[in-house]
C-alpha positions as CSV (number, residue, x, y, z in Angstrom):
1,M,40.2,49.3,2.3
2,T,36.5,50.0,2.3
3,S,34.3,46.9,2.6
4,P,32.0,46.2,-0.3
5,T,29.0,46.6,2.0
6,L,30.0,50.2,2.9
7,T,30.7,51.0,-0.7
8,I,27.3,49.8,-1.8
9,A,25.7,51.7,1.2
10,K,27.4,55.0,0.1
11,K,26.2,54.5,-3.5
12,E,22.7,53.7,-2.3
13,Y,22.5,56.7,-0.1
14,R,23.6,59.1,-2.8
15,D,21.3,57.5,-5.5
16,S,18.3,57.5,-3.2
17,A,18.9,61.1,-2.0
18,R,19.1,62.4,-5.5
19,S,15.9,60.6,-6.6
20,A,13.3,63.1,-7.7
21,L,10.6,60.8,-6.3
22,F,12.3,60.7,-2.9
23,I,12.8,64.5,-2.9
24,T,9.1,65.0,-3.8
25,L,7.7,62.7,-1.1
26,A,10.1,64.1,1.5
27,G,9.2,67.7,0.7
28,F,5.5,66.8,0.7
29,M,5.9,65.3,4.2
30,V,7.7,68.4,5.5
31,L,4.9,70.6,4.0
32,L,2.2,68.5,5.8
33,T,4.1,68.6,9.0
34,T,4.3,72.4,8.9
35,V,0.6,72.6,8.1
36,S,-0.4,70.2,11.0
37,I,1.7,72.2,13.5
38,L,0.2,75.5,12.3
39,V,-3.3,74.1,12.7
40,A,-2.7,72.7,16.1
41,S,-1.0,76.0,17.2
42,F,-3.9,78.1,16.0
43,N,-6.5,75.7,17.7
44,F,-4.6,76.2,21.0
45,Q,-4.4,80.0,20.6
46,A,-8.2,80.0,20.0
47,E,-8.7,78.0,23.2
48,V,-6.5,80.6,25.1
49,A,-8.5,83.4,23.5
50,Q,-11.8,81.8,24.7
51,Y,-10.4,81.3,28.1
52,N,-9.2,85.0,28.4
53,A,-12.6,86.2,27.1
54,A,-14.5,84.1,29.7
55,L,-12.1,85.3,32.4
56,S,-12.7,88.9,31.4
57,Q,-16.5,88.4,31.5
58,L,-16.4,87.0,35.0
59,T,-14.1,89.9,36.1
60,A,-16.5,92.4,34.6
61,A,-19.4,90.7,36.5
62,Q,-17.4,91.1,39.7
63,R,-16.8,87.3,40.0
64,A,-13.1,87.4,39.8
65,G,-12.9,84.7,42.5
66,A,-14.6,82.2,40.2
67,V,-12.2,79.4,39.2
68,I,-11.8,78.6,35.5
69,P,-9.1,76.1,34.8
70,P,-6.8,77.4,32.1
71,P,-6.4,75.2,29.0
72,S,-3.5,72.7,29.4
73,Y,-0.7,72.9,27.0
74,Y,1.3,69.9,25.9
75,P,3.5,70.8,23.0
76,L,3.9,67.1,22.0
77,L,0.2,66.9,21.3
78,M,0.7,69.2,18.3
79,L,2.5,66.2,16.6
80,R,-0.6,64.0,16.2
81,G,-1.0,65.0,12.5
82,T,2.7,64.5,11.9
83,I,2.7,61.0,13.3
84,E,-0.4,60.1,11.2
85,Y,1.4,61.4,8.0
86,L,4.5,59.3,8.9
87,E,2.3,56.3,9.4
88,I,0.8,56.6,5.9
89,I,3.1,58.7,3.6
90,G,6.3,57.6,5.4
91,A,5.3,54.0,4.7
92,V,4.7,54.8,1.1
93,L,8.1,56.5,0.9
94,A,9.8,53.4,2.4
95,I,8.0,51.1,0.0
96,V,9.1,53.2,-3.0
97,L,12.7,53.2,-1.8
98,G,12.7,49.4,-1.2
99,Y,11.4,48.8,-4.7
100,L,13.8,51.2,-6.4
101,A,16.8,49.7,-4.4
102,V,16.2,46.4,-6.2
103,A,14.4,47.2,-9.4
104,K,17.0,49.6,-10.7
105,E,19.5,46.8,-11.0
106,K,17.2,43.8,-11.4
107,G,15.3,45.5,-14.3
108,T,18.5,46.2,-16.2
109,N,20.1,42.8,-15.5
110,T,22.8,44.6,-13.5
111,S,22.2,42.1,-10.6
112,R,23.6,39.3,-12.8
113,L,26.7,41.3,-13.6
114,L,27.2,42.0,-9.9
115,L,27.0,38.3,-9.1
116,T,30.1,37.8,-11.3
117,R,32.1,40.2,-9.2
118,P,33.7,39.4,-5.8
119,V,30.7,40.8,-4.0
120,S,28.5,38.4,-1.9
121,R,24.8,38.6,-2.2
122,T,24.7,39.3,1.6
123,A,27.0,42.3,1.2
124,L,24.9,43.6,-1.7
125,V,21.6,43.5,0.2
126,G,23.3,44.5,3.4
127,G,24.7,47.6,1.8
128,K,21.4,48.6,0.3
129,I,19.7,48.2,3.6
130,L,22.5,50.1,5.4
131,G,22.5,52.9,2.8
132,T,18.7,53.4,2.8
133,S,18.5,53.1,6.6
134,L,21.0,55.9,7.0
135,L,19.0,58.0,4.5
136,I,15.8,57.5,6.5
137,L,17.6,58.2,9.7
138,T,18.9,61.5,8.2
139,L,15.5,62.5,7.1
140,L,13.9,61.7,10.5
141,A,16.7,63.6,12.3
142,L,16.2,66.7,10.1
143,L,12.4,66.4,10.6
144,E,12.8,66.1,14.3
145,G,15.0,69.3,14.4
146,F,12.5,71.0,12.1
147,I,9.6,70.1,14.4
148,A,11.4,71.4,17.5
149,L,12.3,74.7,15.9
150,S,8.8,75.1,14.4
151,I,6.9,74.5,17.7
152,T,9.4,76.9,19.4
153,A,8.7,79.6,16.8
154,I,5.0,79.0,16.3
155,G,3.9,77.9,19.7
156,H,6.4,80.1,21.5
157,V,7.4,77.3,23.9
158,A,10.6,75.2,24.1
159,F,10.7,71.5,24.7
160,S,11.8,70.3,28.1
161,T,14.5,67.7,28.4
162,V,11.9,65.0,29.0
163,E,9.7,66.1,26.1
164,M,12.8,66.1,23.8
165,L,13.6,62.6,24.9
166,K,10.1,61.5,24.2
167,L,10.3,63.1,20.8
168,T,13.6,61.3,20.0
169,L,12.2,58.0,21.2
170,S,9.1,58.4,19.0
171,F,11.3,59.1,16.0
172,A,13.4,56.0,16.8
173,Y,10.2,53.9,16.7
174,T,9.4,55.6,13.4
175,Y,12.8,54.6,12.0
176,F,12.2,50.9,12.7
177,Y,8.6,51.2,11.4
178,L,9.7,52.6,8.1
179,L,12.7,50.2,7.8
180,F,10.1,47.3,8.0
181,F,8.3,48.7,5.0
182,F,11.6,49.2,3.1
183,C,12.8,45.6,3.7
184,F,9.3,44.3,3.1
185,S,9.1,46.0,-0.3
186,A,12.7,45.1,-1.2
187,A,12.1,41.4,-0.4
188,L,9.0,41.2,-2.6
189,T,10.9,42.9,-5.4
190,L,13.6,40.4,-5.1
191,F,11.2,37.5,-5.0
192,F,9.0,38.4,-8.0
193,K,10.3,38.3,-11.5
194,D,7.6,40.7,-12.6
195,L,8.6,44.0,-11.1
196,P,5.2,45.8,-11.5
197,R,3.5,42.9,-9.7
198,A,5.9,43.2,-6.8
199,L,5.2,47.0,-6.5
200,L,1.4,46.4,-6.8
201,L,1.5,43.7,-4.2
202,S,3.5,45.9,-1.8
203,F,1.0,48.7,-2.1
204,A,-1.9,46.3,-1.8
205,L,-0.6,44.9,1.5
206,W,0.2,48.5,2.6
207,L,-3.4,49.4,1.8
208,V,-4.8,46.5,3.9
209,F,-2.5,46.8,6.9
210,V,-2.0,50.6,7.1
211,L,-5.4,51.9,6.0
212,I,-8.2,49.3,5.9
213,I,-7.7,47.2,9.1
214,P,-6.9,50.2,11.4
215,Q,-9.9,52.1,10.1
216,I,-12.2,49.1,10.6
217,G,-10.8,48.8,14.2
218,D,-11.3,52.5,14.9
219,T,-14.8,52.4,13.5
220,M,-15.7,49.4,15.7
221,D,-14.5,51.2,18.8
222,P,-17.6,52.9,20.4
223,D,-15.4,55.4,22.2
224,N,-14.3,56.9,18.9
225,Q,-17.9,57.6,17.7
226,V,-18.3,60.7,19.9
227,P,-15.9,63.8,19.6
228,G,-13.5,63.7,22.5
229,G,-14.5,60.1,23.4
230,F,-17.8,58.5,24.4
231,F,-16.6,57.7,28.0
232,A,-15.3,61.1,28.5
233,S,-18.6,62.6,27.4
234,M,-20.4,60.5,29.9
235,H,-17.9,61.4,32.7
236,T,-17.3,57.8,33.6
237,T,-14.3,56.7,35.8
238,Q,-11.8,54.1,34.6
239,D,-13.4,51.5,36.8
240,Q,-16.8,52.2,35.3
241,Q,-15.3,51.9,31.8
242,S,-13.9,48.6,32.7
243,V,-17.2,47.3,33.9
244,I,-19.0,48.5,30.7
245,I,-16.3,47.0,28.4
246,A,-16.5,43.7,30.4
247,Q,-20.1,43.4,29.3
248,F,-18.9,43.2,25.6
249,Q,-15.7,41.4,26.1
250,N,-16.0,39.1,23.1
251,Y,-16.7,42.0,20.8
252,E,-13.8,43.9,22.3
253,N,-11.4,40.9,21.9
254,F,-12.3,40.6,18.3
255,R,-11.9,44.3,17.6
256,N,-8.5,44.3,19.4
257,A,-7.4,41.2,17.6
258,L,-8.2,42.9,14.3
259,E,-6.2,46.0,15.1
260,V,-3.1,44.2,16.4
261,S,-2.8,42.3,13.2
262,S,-1.5,45.6,11.7
263,I,2.0,46.9,12.4
264,E,0.7,50.4,12.0
265,K,-1.6,50.0,15.0
266,H,1.3,48.8,17.2
267,Y,3.4,51.8,16.1
268,E,0.6,54.2,16.6
269,R,-0.2,52.9,20.1
270,L,3.5,53.1,21.1
271,V,4.1,56.6,19.8
272,F,0.8,58.1,20.9
273,A,1.5,56.9,24.4
274,T,5.1,58.2,24.4
275,L,4.0,61.7,23.1
276,G,1.0,61.8,25.4
277,I,-1.4,62.0,22.5
278,K,-3.3,59.3,24.3
279,G,-4.5,61.4,27.2
280,M,-4.1,58.9,30.0
281,Y,-0.3,59.0,29.4
282,N,0.2,62.7,29.8
283,D,2.6,63.6,32.6
284,K,3.5,59.9,32.9
285,S,7.2,58.9,33.2
286,L,8.9,57.1,30.4
287,S,9.4,54.1,32.7
288,Y,5.6,53.9,33.3
289,I,4.9,54.2,29.5
290,M,7.5,51.6,28.5
291,G,6.2,49.2,31.2
292,D,2.7,49.5,29.8
293,K,3.6,49.5,26.1
294,W,6.5,47.0,25.9
295,P,4.3,44.4,24.0
296,D,3.8,46.9,21.2
297,L,7.6,47.7,21.1
298,A,8.4,44.0,21.1
299,L,6.1,43.3,18.2
300,L,7.3,46.3,16.2
301,M,11.0,45.1,16.6
302,A,10.0,41.5,15.8
303,L,8.3,42.6,12.6
304,Y,11.3,44.7,11.7
305,V,13.6,41.7,12.2
306,V,11.2,39.6,10.0
307,G,11.4,42.2,7.2
308,V,15.2,42.3,7.3
309,G,15.4,38.5,7.5
310,A,13.1,38.1,4.5
311,A,15.4,40.5,2.4
312,F,18.5,38.5,3.4
313,L,16.7,35.1,2.9
314,F,15.7,35.9,-0.7
315,A,19.1,37.5,-1.4
316,S,20.8,34.2,-0.4
317,N,18.8,32.4,-3.1
318,K,21.0,32.5,-6.2
319,R,18.1,31.7,-8.5
320,I,16.0,34.6,-7.2
321,M,18.9,37.1,-7.2
322,A,19.9,36.1,-10.8
323,S,16.3,36.3,-12.2
324,S,15.4,39.2,-14.3
325,P,12.1,40.5,-15.8
């Protein structure tokens, strides 16, 4: 006999997958991913064309022995735009799914009817979390396959085994990031009797922690004020950078504390390092990256656990579960 949790999970998976809003947002994300890969591929092809033109000029000037380093190509760097879209639009998608998972029954008093059946509140919420988590996992798996095929077709390069592993790990981190927002939104929808207020609060907190705080932190970082990085433009070494930053340690501590108050920043730092989007992690082993970024991973997982725990905590409260707008 199928358990109530699995039955609810199957229903939640089907209902969410058929939602016009989910299909629209998922399609929009695929479209943006395609555009970002195309733009990154064209930019690299332009760099290659400039390199070949410069090499031809040197050859024509009988300076064929001159050394011009060819542009380095890291296919995972093409995913910067995709990750940024997942940070923002993916979180919106997860919030909407979390709201709908609760509101569609709470708004029609179906939750009260369910409580009269031999279905525990834990099984109800657990089934909804399981069903939606499988849907998000399916979407991310399809998106990962689409990205691998697109880069192979557009960039004319296949991922190595290590690059594919890094891509898979990055999407695993994305899965927990999105599940946090789903559980966070579902918990607020469970808690508030006024459903529109729950949705507005979810988006207000999303706005603060995904857009406003990270943007303030990036703006306060002097290294972001110059294209390519201030320190890179000044050709400073890592030791010299450390000496300079040490002169403004209090400012840097405040800026960093502001950034790390946002789950989005922990997710971004972890994924950017894994994919090598943060230049210093290019050609680094996974063990090196994990050794350096384990605090971001630990905090991401901790916040995911908090989100799931909040959903189950509110579900265990009979008064909250039975309340209706």
